[in-house]
N, C-alpha and C positions, 0 to 999 in steps of 0.2 A: 279511519279518520273522525274524531269526536265534533262536536255541533262548535265549539271554539276554532278549531283548526280550520273546520269548514268556513267559517266568518272569516276569517285572517285569509285566506284563498282568494273567496271573492270579493271581498275589500281591496286587495292588493290589483287584482284586476282591473276594479272600476279606478282606481287610483294611480295606475302607471303610466296611463296618458294624459294625464295632469302633471304628476310629480316630475317625469323625466325632463319636460322640457324646463321646467325651472331649474333641476339638476343641472341640465347643460349650459343655461345661463350663468347659474354660479360657477360651473367649471370654466367656461370659457373667462370669464370677469376675471377669475381667480388667478387663470394664467397670464391674463393680458396684464393685469395691475404687476402680479411678482416679475412678467418679463422684462415690462416696462423700467422698475427700479433696479432688478439685475444688469440690464443692459447699461444703466446711467452709472452705476456704479463699477461696472466692469471697465467702462470708457476711463472714469476717473483713476481708476488704478492702472492702466497702461499710461494714461499723462504722468503721474505722478512717479512711477516705476521708472519711465524714459528720463524723467528730468534728475531722479537721484543716481541714474547709472551714469550721467558726465562725471561725476568725481570720481569713480571706478574707473571711466575710461582714460583720464588724467594719471590717476597712482598707477595703474599697470604700463602706462607709456613711460612714466617717470622710470620704474623697476627695470623694464626691457631696454630702454635708452642710458641708464646707469651702468648694467652690466656691458652692452652693446660698446659704450665709450671705453670701458675699461680693456675691453679683449683685444683693443686697437694701439692701445697706450704700447711705447716702446720699453717700459718697464717690464708689462707682464710680457710682454712678446720674449723681450733676452731671457726671463724667468721660466717661459715654458721651453725655449727653445735649447738652454743648457741646464735645463731640469734643477734649478736651485730654489732658493727662497729669497732671493733678493726682492721680491716685491712683496713681501709680509706686511712693510711698514704702510705703504700705499693702501691694500686691503685694510688693514687694521684703522685707516686713519675714515674710510668710506665706512664701516661699522660702527666706528664710534660717532659719527655724526646724524647716523639715523639708525635709532632702537628696531626698525622693524627689518633690519638686515642682522640675522642672528650670527652669521658668518660670512666671509668672501674666500674664495678658494681658486686656487689656479690647480687645474686636474688633468694629468697627461692623458694619451691616447687609450690608455692600459688602466685607468681607474685609479692611479697613486695620487695622491694629494703634494704637489711640490710645494705650494705653499698657504700660508692659511690666516687669517685674521686672529683664529682662537688659537694656533697652536697645533691643528693638527699634520701638520707635516710629518710625512712617512708613514700615514695611516693609507686604508683603503677606501677611497668614497664609497660611503653607507649606502647608495641606492643607486651604483654602477651596474649597467647590465652589456651584455654582449653586444649589443645594437650601439653602445656608446650613451650619452646623454641625449633626452630630449631638448627640444627649445625652451618648453615649460614645462614643467611635470605637473602632476595631480599633488593633492595634498597627502603628504608622507608624515608617518611619525619618525623620528631622529633621537634614536638611545644617546648620540653623541651629544644633544642639547637637552638632556634631561627630559625624553621623551615627550619632546613638544612637537605640537601640528605644524607644518610649516611645508611650502612647497621651492622650488630651485627654478630659477632661470638661467640656462647656459647659453654662451655663445662661444662659436669657434674660433681658436686662436692660430692664426697661420704666422708662417717665420718670416714671410715676407710681406706681411701686414694686407697682402690680398689674397684671392680664392684658392690657393692651393700651397700646399705643403704644410697641412695641419699639424699641430705639435701639441695641442691641447685645446682645455676649456676654460672660458672666465665662468665662473660659478657662483651666484650669490641664492643664499638660503633667507626666506623672508619668511617671517612670522606670521599667522594667521588667529594670535592670540586676542583675548578681549579689549587688549591696550594698544591693540595695532593700527597702525592708519587703514587696513582693510577693515576691520572692526569700526571705525570711524566712519567709513564712507558707506557701510549699509545699515548701522542702528539706526533706531528710532522706528515710529510706528503711524500708521496713516489709516483713513479708513475701519476705524474701531480693532482694531487689531492687526492690521495691515502690516507687512515689514517685507525688505528685501532679503533674499538667498544668494548666495553663491554655490555652482556645484562645477566640479572638478572633470575629467576626463575618465575618472573610474566611477563616478556619480557620488563622491562622497560631497555632502551637504554642509554648509556651514550656515548657521543663524536657522535652523529649520523651524524651530518653536522660539525665535527671537531669544533666544538665551547667549549667543556667538558660539555654541557647543559645533563640534565637528561630530557628523554622524553617517553610518553605511545603511539606509534604509533600503530593505530588499524589496519591501511592497512598491517601493517607488521609482525602483528602476526602469522599468518599460515606460513609463511615462517621462523620466529623465531623457532616456534615449530617444523617444519621441519630439520632446522639446529640442533637440540636439537636431534632428534630421528637418524639422521645418526650418530653423532658423539658419540650416548649410544651403536650403536653396536659395537663399537672398545673398548678394555681395554682404562681406564682413567688412566693408571699409569703413562704416559708420553704424555707430548702435541705433540710430534713427532709422536705418530701413531693415532691422531684424526682427522686429515685433513679431511674436505669435501668441496666442493664449488659447487656455485650455484649463483642464482640472488635474489636479496632484494630489489623490488621495480625497482628503477632506478639505483642501486648499481651491481655489479659485487662480491661474496665475496668468501674470502677462511677463513674457520672456525676451532676452535679446542678447545678442554676442557682444565680446568684448574685443574690440579691435586689435589687431597683431596678434590675438591669442586665439587661436581658430578653436581651441580644444577646452574652453571655459566659457559660461553661461550666466549670467546673472537673471534673474526674476524677482518681480514682486509679487506676492502670494498673501490672500487674506482667505478666513475661511467662509466655504462657501454658504454659510447659514446666516451670516451677518448681510449678504448681499439683499435679503427680503428682508429684514428685519422691522424696517418701518411700516411696512405694506399689512404684516400680518395682522395688526389690530382692527383695520379697515376690511379685510377678506372674512377675520373673523365674525365682525358684527353681521355682514352681508349673509355669511351663512346660518347664522344665528336666525335672522327673520325668514331665510328659506325654510329653515328645519321646523319654525313653530307653525309656518303658514303649512306644511306637509301634515303636521301632528293634528292641526285644527279640522282638515280636511281627511285624513284618516278616521277621526271622531264620528265626524258627520256621516261617512260610507259606511261606518259599522252599524250606526245606529239604524240606517236604513235596510241593511242588508239583513239584520236582525227579525225584522219583519218576515223575510221570505224562508228562513232558516227554522222556525218552530216546528213545520209539519215534518221535517228530517230527525228530529232530537230523538224520538222512539226507535225509530229504526238503526241509528247510530248507537244507542246504548245497547241495543239486542245482537249488533255486529261483534261490540267490544266484549259481551258476555261469551259469544261463539269462540271468539279466537283466544280467551284469556282464563275462563273457568273451566274446572276440569269438567269431562263428560261434557264438553261445551256444542259437540256437534247434536246432540239430543235437541238442541234449542231451535226453535222455529219461529218464523217471524208470523206474529197474528194479524193476518192480512184481512182488513174491515173494508175495504173497497176494491174488489178487484179490478174493475171498469179502468179505475186512475193508472196512470203512469207509474207513482209510485207502488201501487198496488200489484200491477204486472212485474217489476223489479223485483219485489218480495217474494211472489210466487217461483219467479226463475231462480232467485237463489235459495229457495228452500229445495227446488228439484237439484240443482248442484251439489247441496248437501248430501241430499240421498245416495246419489252417484259416488261422490267421495267416500262414504262410511261404506258401501259397497266392493270398491276398490281396495281400500283397506283390508277387509275382510278376505278377501280374493289373497292379498300379498302376505297375510298371517297363515292363510291355510296353506299356501304353495311352500312358506317357509318350515312348516312343521311338517310337513309329508317329504322334505328333500333332505338328501343325506348330507348337502354342505350346509354349512351353517352361516346366517346371514348377522347382520347389525346394520342399525339406521339411525344416524344421528340429526336430529330437528334444529336448524337453527333457531327458528323463530321462538319454538319451545322449549328450546336448550335442555332436549331430553333424548336417553340412549333407550333404543330398542334393540334387542338381542335376543334371537330364535332360542326356543327350549333347547334345542340339541347341544347349542354352544354352551348354554347355562349348565349342560348337566356334564359337561366337558372340561369347562374351565372354571375358575373362582374368578367371577367376575362382578362388580359393584354396580350394578347399573343406573342406582340413585344418585352417586357421586361422580359416575365417569362421564366425562367428555373425550374428544377424539386423542387427545395428548396431554392428558394434564397428569400421566402418570398413574391414574388410576381406572384405565381401560384395558387393553390386551398388551399396552407398553409396559405394565407392572407385571406381566407374566417373561417377560423377556431379558436377556443378559443385557447388560449397558451399552455393549456395543449395538446389538441389534434396536434395542428402546430409540439411541440416538438416531438411528438410522432411519426407523419409523416414523418420527416426530419430522425429520426431514423431508420425508416421502410424501408425509400429509402437509406439509406447508407448501410442498411443490403442488401438489393437489389442489391446493386451494388459491394458489396463485394462477395455476394455467386453468382452473377450472374443466378439466375433462378426465378422462379415466388413467388407470396407472395398475400395474402388479407386480408383487416383491416375495420373497421368500424369506418368513424369520423362525426361529426358535419358541415356542412357548411351554411354560409349564403346566403340565395338566393337573387337574384335582388329583391323579394317583401319585402325583410327585415326579413323575419323569416328564422328562425335556422331548417336545416330539417337533418335528417339523410341518408348517402350514404352510401355502401359499393363498396369498392374500390376493383380490382383485377388488377394486374398489372404485367406482365413479362419483363426479359431483354433479347434482343437478341443480339449475340456476334457473332465476326467474326472468321475464322478456330483459330485465336492465342487467342480465349478468352477476346480479347478485345470488352468493350460493343459498340454497333453500333446504336441501338435504345432502347427506353423504351415504351411500349406499355401500356397503361391502360385503363380500363372501368369500369366506376362509375355509379350504379344502385340506383335510388330511394327508398329507403327500409323505410322511415320516419312512416308510418302507420306502421307497421309489429314493427319498433321498439319501437315505444309509447306504442303500445298495451302490448309487452314483459315486459317494464320497469312497465309498470301498474300494469301487474299481479305478477311481482316479488315484487314489493313496498305493493301490498295487502298481498302476503303470509309472509312478515315480521312485519305487524303490529296487532296489537288487535283491533279488528273491533269497540267494544264500546269506548274504551277509546283512540283510536287512538293514542295509546304508544306501543312501541316495544312490540312483543311478548316473550315469554319465550326462544324460541331457538335464534329469534334475539339479544336480550339481552345477553346471554351467549355468543354467537358468538363475538359479539361487545366488552364486556367486554376481553375476550381473546385475542383479538388484541389490545387492550389499553394496558393491562397487559404486552405483548410483546415489545410495543413499547416504554414504559414510561421512559427509561434510568433511570435517578435518581429521577424522580417527584414521589410524592405521589398520590394516588389514594383513595378515600374514598366511601363507599357504604352504604346506605342506606336501610334498609329493613322496610317497612312501612304496617301497618295493621290496618284496621279499627276498632274500638271497638265496638262490639255490633251490626256488621252489619246485623246479621240473624234477631236482633230485628227491626230493621228498614224495612227489607223485608216483616217480617211478618205483623207489624202494618200499613205501608204505600201501601203495594204491590210492584211488581217486577218494576214496571214502575217509581217510586219515587225511588227504589231501583239503577237503571240503572243511573236517574239522580244525585245520588250520586255519583256512580263511575265516572262519567264524571266531576264533581266538584272536585273529589280530584284529577282526572289525571290533570284538567286545572289548579290546584293550584300549582302542585310538579312539571309540564312542565317547568312554568317560572323560576325557581329555577336554572336550568342548560341550557335554552336557549341562545343561542350565546355566551355559555362559554366553548364550548368542551365537556360538559358533555351529559349525554341522559338517558331518563326515559324509564320506561317498566312495564309490569301489569303481574305477574306470575298467575293469573286466581282469580276468586272471587274477595275477598277485599284486596289482596295482590299486593303491588306495590314494585318495585326497583328504586333507582336513584343512577345514576354515575355522582360523582365530578371530575373532572380533573383541575380545576382553584385552584393553589396553596393558594389564598388568602381566597378564601372559603373554602379549606380543613383546614386551621388553625382556623376559625370560626366556624366548624361543627356543635358544640354544640349550639351555638346559632342559625345557621340558621334551626336547628331540633327543636328547640323551637318555632320559627317563623311558621314554619308550622302548629306545632301542635295548636298554636295560631289562626292562619290564618284558619284552618279549623274549629275549635271550635265557631271562630265567626259566624257563620252561613250559611248554604244555603238556599235561597229562592226558594221553588219548581215553575217550569215552569207558575201554574197559580196563583202565587201569594198567596195563601191562608197562607200558613205556613212557617216557618223557622225552620229548622232542625240543630242543632248542632252537628258536624260532630268530633268523637272523634279520636285520633288515637293513637297506640303504635310504636315505632322507634326505631331499633336496627341498631349500627354503628360498622362497621368493616374497617381497614384503613390495606391500604398496603404502603409501605412493613412490618409494625410494628405487623400485625396480621398473614397475610401470603401474597404470591405473586401467589398464586392458586386460578384460578377463583372458582371452586368448594366449596373451604374451604371458601374463603371469605363472598360467597352467605351463607354458612352453618353459621358460625359463626355469621355474622350480623341476621340471622335468628334466632339463639339461644338468641343472644343480645335482640333482638323483644320478645321473650316469656319471658324473664326475668322480662321487664315491666310489662305483659299480670299478669305474677304471683305475682307483687308487686305493684298491685294497678290499671295499665292500664292509659292510656293518660299521657303518657311521654316518654324521651327518653333515653338509657342507651348504653355507652360505653363497647364493647365487652371485656371481659377476661377470661382468662383460667378456672378459676373459676366455668364461667357460664355452662361451657360444662359438669361439674362436677356434679351439682345440677340435671340433669334430666331434662327430656323435659316439658314443660308445655301442660296441654290438658285445651282448651278454652272451657267454659261450655257452650258455645252459639251453639257448634256443638251436 
């Protein structure tokens, strides 16, 4: 910490008890002023919105009353009962007299239009559902009326005019365009930009931005549902009884219910920022005075404290030199007065530096004598130490290396190992503990060897990283032996194909990650293999197995597929190449033909024509389960055995029902 920083700390300590009370007063005053203005304007918003809602109440009462009256008229009842358009003229007169009605309809209980003011007779009602028609819909888009935004009000029509024998609906389709009565009822602004909005049962909003547009704002859905739930608690018989207030995104609102239409709400909204606009200047002036007073107090404290920090200036300069200069540990404090408290602090610090140097020398000596290869990254100095035996084995640029900048050991790794190493280092720094892992590194000789890395993160008392210390151990011989044993355990010794367990495990993994791709499975059985063994001997039989393995392996090499031997003369092939799968039957025939072309024994004395039967199963057509695919392809192969051998067959469910084939050669 330099002299200036020390002054800042001491000044802050002295000022905090004077400044904090002033800040508290400022905060309380700010909240009081802005809160009072916000309360007054919110109350005004509620009063104005409630007043403007009266026109909406009357308008929607008019709409519902008009449609309700028509639903009980004898003309409409007769038209609905007899399924004719005799009431079209009555409907047209209503639409002609009120431009808000886009259309008036009679709709039967199945959604067919019986009569229409706009000539839609014989068509299906555009928004009819299996549940019939709602009393009041949400805002809908109507293709019949030029993609207009409108809602409908529907009233049941009964044959007897009473509440039984429903025969249809009287439907009024009402516009919410900018020239409609709905628009006229909610237009106009108040409180510096406040305005009315409507939202329906589907949370479509009219006039959200004061432009009469119909929007579906997904970000407001939760708050609109909250408004609806609040107003539902109160009786919906009067708009004056259903007010609730809150926030809607950037808006503050006062919301109420529309009588007789329980699914719609009105709300007066105003941008929240305008609620405190007038108090902003007063708050700004008050804070300006507080800040000026704080600045003057800080200046005075700075001048006073400067007198007490002069004696520490030289000490701070020496400490900076120790931490920043090269070979800074050789620097010591020049102690002039060992009896003073400052002198005793300097003496203790000099002793501490001596201990640190001795500790580092021990560390380097151990590193040079150990067979393990060491490295250390210092976060403060941003420097890398690497033990001599590590530099003797690997080409590492210690001057430009950091833990994971691509110039340390990660530069010697294959790309996959390098990415894993960087993830491991990042995890080490996040968790601030230790980890161990194995990687491949390229040595100076050009060979790639396996190493084990163990690393630990050392932190300060605040939990911030100070150093990362790592140990590299050459495990190349052990790792290669381990991989060799693992590989032997995965392959069939004679054919050098996957054994049953490895093939099944690999197929299961392939099925899990296939996505939308297809997979084809071929089950191959050598025909009359027992005859070959009995006639030519097991040595020739083994050569035939190798010949079959070499023939089928090339079909999937370098294409993502794989092959296996299930024992005896049974082989399996997995195809993942999509073009090969589309051509799988031709490939199966090619395998049969290539095997039958003949195998010449190692002594060159004879050629044996190898015959094979092949069963095919596909994923996902036949199954997405590993065991089922193997069973289905095996069943398809037995179908070939049962029907003449030396052929291929695509599995179908009937194969399973036909019973298992017993090969007479066994």
